[in-house]
N, C-alpha and C positions, 0 to 999 in steps of 0.2 A: 232035628231038621231045621227048625226055626232058628236056633242059635247059629247054625252053620250059615244060613242065608243072611242073617243079620251081620255076622262077622265078615262075610264076603262083601257085602254092600259097604260096610264101614271101611274095609281095606281099599276097595276101589275108589271110594270118595276121597280117602286120604291121598291116594296116588294121583288122582286127577287135580286135586287142589294144591299140590306142591308148589312152592314158589318158583318163579321163572328164573331164579338164579342158576338152575340146572341147565339152562339153554346155552348154546354156544355164544361166544362174544360176537357182536355185530358193530358195524360202524355207527357211531352216534353223531359225529360231526367231522368236517374236514375243511382244510384250507389249501387251495381254493376248493370251492364246492364243485360237485359233479355238474358238468355242462355250463359252468359259470363263464362269463366273459370278464376278464380282469385287465386292469390297467394300473400300473405298469406290470411287466413280467415279474412274478414274485421271486423273492430271493430264498424262500424256503417253502416246503410243502409239509403238512402234517395231517395225520388221521387219528382221531380219538375213537376208541372202542368202548363197548359197554362193560368190559371187565379188564382186569389187569393182564398185561402181556408177560409171558415168561421170559426170563433171561437166564442164560447159563454162562458161567464164567468161561471166557475164551471161545465160546461157540457162537456162530452167527445163525441163530434160529429165526430171527425176524429180518425181513428185508423190505426196503422201500426204494423203488426205482422210478425216476422221472425221465421220460423220453420226449424230446421236442419234435417239432414238425418235420425236421430233416431226418428223424430216426436215430438221433444220437442221444445216448444217456447223458443228461446234464447235471445229475446229482453228483456230489462228491463227498468224501469222507463216509464213514460208516453211519448208518442211521442211529439216532439217539432215542432211547426208550426211557420214558418217564411215566411209570405206572401204566395207565391205559392208553398212553399216547406214543406214537412213533413219528419222528420228524427227520427231515433231511434238508441240507442246504442245496441251492441250485446255482449253477454257474451264471455269472453276469453276462456271458457270451451266448446265451440261449437265443435261438431263432424264434421270432414271433409266429403265432399260429396255434394249431391244435397240439396240446400236450397230453401224454398218456401217463397216468400214475398207476404203477403195478405194485401190489403189496402181497406179502406172505408173512403172516404172523402166527404165533402159537399162543392161544389164550390160556388163562389160568386153569382151565379144565383139561388142558393137554391137547385140544383139537386144533388142527391147522386150518386157518382161514386164509384164502387167497382170492384175489380178483384184481380188477382194474377199473378205472374210470377215466374220462377225459374232461378237460377244460380248455378254454381258448384264452390266450394272453397276447396282447399287442399294445404298443403305445398309442395306437389309433383309436382304441375304444374310448368312448366319452364317459363310460361309467367309472365310478370310483371303486376302490377295492371293496368287494362285498363283505358283509358281515356273515359269519357262519351261523347256520341253523341246523337243526337236527335232521338227519336223513331217515332216521328210524321212527316210525309212528309208535305212539304209546301202545303197548300190547298188554292184554289182560293175562293173568296167570292161568286162566282156564280157556283153552282153545275151543273152537266150534265143535270139533270131534268129541271133546270131553263133555260139552253141554248136551250133545245128542245122546251120548252114552248114559249120562245121568237121567235124561228123560226116559230112555228105554228101561233103565233100572227101576225107576219110579213106577212106570206102567207095569212092569213085571211084578214088583212087590204088591201093588194094589190088586192085581189079578190073582196073585197067590193068596192074599188075605181073603178075598171074596170067595175063592174056591174052598179054602179051609172052613169058612163060615157055612157055606152051602153043604159041605160034607158033614158038618156037625149036626145040621138040621135033619139030615136023613136018618 
């Protein structure tokens, strides 16, 4: 019984402390950044993810679309994939205002990640082109649920050991 319990605990702890590389890819940085005000209107948009993006010869599995304030898609040519980054060029005839960036990518784990974000671009903004920073906070490889589970496992093991000692005394 004791060997089974120890094996179970070791297996659960190994599962809980697996590296975070098993997680889906996430946005690490982008240009322009989400909700940024940029001047001038950018000539390209890119998004970098936390893992490599899949590419299949002749298949369009990843997409990046940029829509200007008039609702017109202003990106041209197929998006370019370089490792974990997807990028596209933007037409020089884009209308200033709110831009929407829509993406759909397939991560190296095979999962599809899609979403969108907006930024504002106009020659009237006094700000310079922003430098990119990470959108994803640093994450630990052990989440809160795992910590709670480990705590309860420890309480269970200590209770089991105390019970076994009390049973031997009788």
